[in-house]
N, C-alpha and C positions, 0 to 999 in steps of 0.2 A: 521379557522385553516390554517396556512401557511405551505406548504409542498414543497420539491424540485421537479423540473420536470426532473432532471437527477441525477444520482448517479454514482460515480466510486466505484465499489464494491471490487476491489482487482486486482491481488493477492498481498499480502504483499511482499515487497522487489523486486518488479518487475517494478519499474518506476512510481508508482502511485504519488509520491510526485512531480516528474518532470512534469508529465502530469497535475496535479493540478495547479502547478505554471505557466505552459504555458497557460492553459485555463483561469486562473485568470487575465491574461493580456488583454484578449479580451474585448472590451468595451460593448459587448452585453451579457457578461457572468458575473455572480457574484457567489462567493462560500463562504461557511461559514468559519469563524474563531472561533473555531479550525477546522483544516482540517478534523479531524476524530471525529465527535460527538459520533458515535457508537450507536445511539439511537435505530435503528431497530433491532440490535442484542440483546439489553438488555432493552427493554421498561419497564419503571416503576420499575426497579431493583436498589437496592443498591449494588454496586460492592464490592466484598471482595476477589479479586484475591490475591494470597499469594506468588507469585514469587518475587525474588529480584527486587526492584524498582517499583513493581506494585502499591504499595500504593501511590507513588508520581507521577505516570504517569497515567495509565488508570483508576484506582479507583478514582482519583481526577479530571481528565480532561473529562471523558466521560459525555455526556449530556443525561441523561436517563429519564427525565420527559418531557412529551409532551409539556407542556406550555413553558419550557425553550428551547426545541428544536424549536418550532414554532417561538419563539422570535428571534432566529438566522436568520431566513429568513425574518422576518419583517424589520430587519435592512438593508437588501441588496438593497432595492429600486426597481424601476420598470425597469427590463431588460428582455430580451427574455428568457434567460436560467439561472436558479438558481439551484445550486447543492452543493454536498458535496462529500467527498471521504473517506469512512470508509472501510478498508480492511477486517474487521471482517465480512462483509455482505456476502462475497463469502463462507466463512468457516462455519459459524454457520447456521445449517439447517433452523431454524425458521425465520431468517432475511428476506428471500425471500417472505414468506407469509405476513409478517408485511408490507413490502414495497408495495406489491400488493394491500393490503387492504387500505392503506393510500393514495397511489398515483398511481392508475392502469395505467395511461398513461405515466408514467415516462420512460425516456430513460436510458438504463443501459450500462455503459462502463466498460469493463473488460480487463485488460492487464495481460498477462501470460508469465512467464519466465520458462526456463527449470527447472523442479521441484527439481532436485538434486542441481543445482546451486542456486536456490532460498533458499533452506534449509541452505546451507552453508553461503549464504549472511546474512540470519537472525542471524545465530550464530556469524558471524563476527561483525554484527551491535551491538548486545547486548554485545559482548566482548569489542567493542570500547567505549561503554557507561559505561563500568566497572560494568555491572550487571551479566554477565555470570560467574558462579563460576568455570566452568571447562575450563582448558586450551586446551584440545583436543576435537575436534568435535566429535570424535567417542565416547568419554565418555559421552558427552551431549546427543547423540542419544540413548545410552544405558540407560540413566537416564530419557528419555522422558516419558515412561509410569508412573513412579512415579510422575513426574511433573504434568502430566495431572490429575492424581488421586488426587493430593494435590491442584488442582485449580490454577496452574500457568496460566497466560493468554495466548491467542492464539499464540502470536509471539514466545513463547517458544516451540510450537508444531512443531518443525522443519520438521519432516517427515510427520506428519499427515496433514499439511496444503497443501501438494503438490498433492492431488488427485483431479485435476481440472475437469476431465470428469464428475465424480459423482457430484461435486459441481455446475458446470455450467449447467448441464442438468435441474436443478431445475428452473433456470431463463429462459431458452428456453421454458420450458413447461408452466411457469406461464405468461410470457410476449410475447411469440412469437418471431420469428427471426427478425422481422422488428424493434423491440424495443431493441434489444441487439446487441451491437457492441463489438467484441472480437479482441484485438490487440495482436500481438506477440512482446515481449520485443525486440527481435533482429531486427524486422522491425522498431520499434520506434527508436532504437539507430542508425541504419544505415541510415534512412531517416526520421528524425523528421518532416521536412516540409510537406512531403506527408501525414504522419500520422495525423498531425494537421489539414490539409485541410479536410481529411476524417472525423475527429472528428467534425469539425465545420459544415460540411454538415449534418452530423448525428444529430447534435443538432439544426439545423435550423438557424444558425447565419452566418454572412459573411465569406465565406471560403477563401477569398483573404487576410484576415487580417494577418499581419506579426508581431509576438511577438517582443518586443523591446530587450529582452535579453534571453539568455539560462539559465535555472536554474543551480545552482551549483551541481556538482556531490556529492552525499551523500557518501563520502568515509568511508570505514569501515575496520577493521582489528585489529591488536594489536597496541595500542597507544604507541609511543615512550615516550611521556611526558603525564603522567596521569593527572596532574593538568590542562594542556592545553585542554586535551580531556574532562575533566569534565566541564571546562568553556565553551567549544564549544557546548556540547551536553545537558547540563542541563540549567534550568532557572537560571538567575543571575540578581541582581539589575542593574549592570552596563550595561548589554545587553539591559534591558528594557529602560534605559535612552538614550542609543545611537541609538536604532532602529529607532525612528521617525526622527533623524537628518541625517541619512545616506540613500541615494537613494537605492532602491531595487537592481539595477544592480551592484552597488558598493559592497553592502553587499554580494551578490552572489559570486563576484570575491574574496573577502577577505576570505569567508568561504571555497571556493574551494581550494585556495592556501594553507591556513593553514591546512585544512583537509588532503590534499595530502601529505604535508610535514611531518605531524605528524603520519601518519599511516604506519605501516609495513605490507605489503600485504603478506599473507601466503596462498599458494594454497591448495586446497583440495587433500587429498591422492587419487590417481587414483583407488585404490581398493575400497575405501569407495564410491567413485562416481559410480563405476560399480555396487556395491551392492545396492545402492539406485535406480539406473536405473532398476535393476531387480525387485525391490519392486514396482516401478511405471509402469512397462512394460504394463500390462493389461490396466491400466487406460490411458496411453498415446495412445494406440490403440483406446480406447473408445473415447478419446478427438479428435483424428484424424478423426474418422468417424463423430463425431458431428460437427466439423468445416469444414470438406471437405478440409483440408489442409494436406500436406505431412509433417508428424512429424517424419519421419524415422531418421532424424539427432539427435533427442532427445534420440534415442535408441543406439547410438554409444558410445563407451567408451571414445572417445576424440573428 
């Protein structure tokens, strides 16, 4: 059986895609396609998530059979570090134990964003993909209990996914601190070179390697042109034909420019942000103690 020796476990909408695409450029690292197999969250399950778009995204793309999952890694060749990046692993309680059982020596990478901002980013992302039925974030938050009850998949759990202290404690307990590296999103954004060097050292690959290009920013918000948004964010035969013909760096630039031009950025209401901070206050303090990092800035209203 072929298993990863490292995993990016989340959090969703916290820079995991950028981190995946940076690591993928390193010659001593190989990562799966798809980026998010979700195997350890849903081993041997047939997924029946019922939210808008779930049937064409996670239900269809998740790799939940062990033989299929192992096959992803057999394709990667002989390199020092092989991994994947499924944000479901941080959120679903059973994933940690499944990873520990299959690959107990695995290195765990986790990147965390301010939980209120992460929640709003998830809402904006699903809005940009034309899946979110509510135009107001507040209405979507109010509807969250119903969505969870009716089995909408984890990215719809805007508020619930942000309790990092509770979620991360499982991994520190199961793998020990030496096998878990936690990154703060703001650190990654402000100094990606330093963050990548630390990641490379953590994974045991050449820390001096310089990626050839920066991943495109995954813009989200209200799309100005819904047809363009659908073309950019959904699978399309034209995209499949063009992808092998266009170098990755060029694709990144095109996607970034089009995404930025097509998205109308709408900020979160300050009162909503403050209400979410109060919801997360106890867990933020818990996470602060767990990481030994000053997170008092996460408790401020702006």
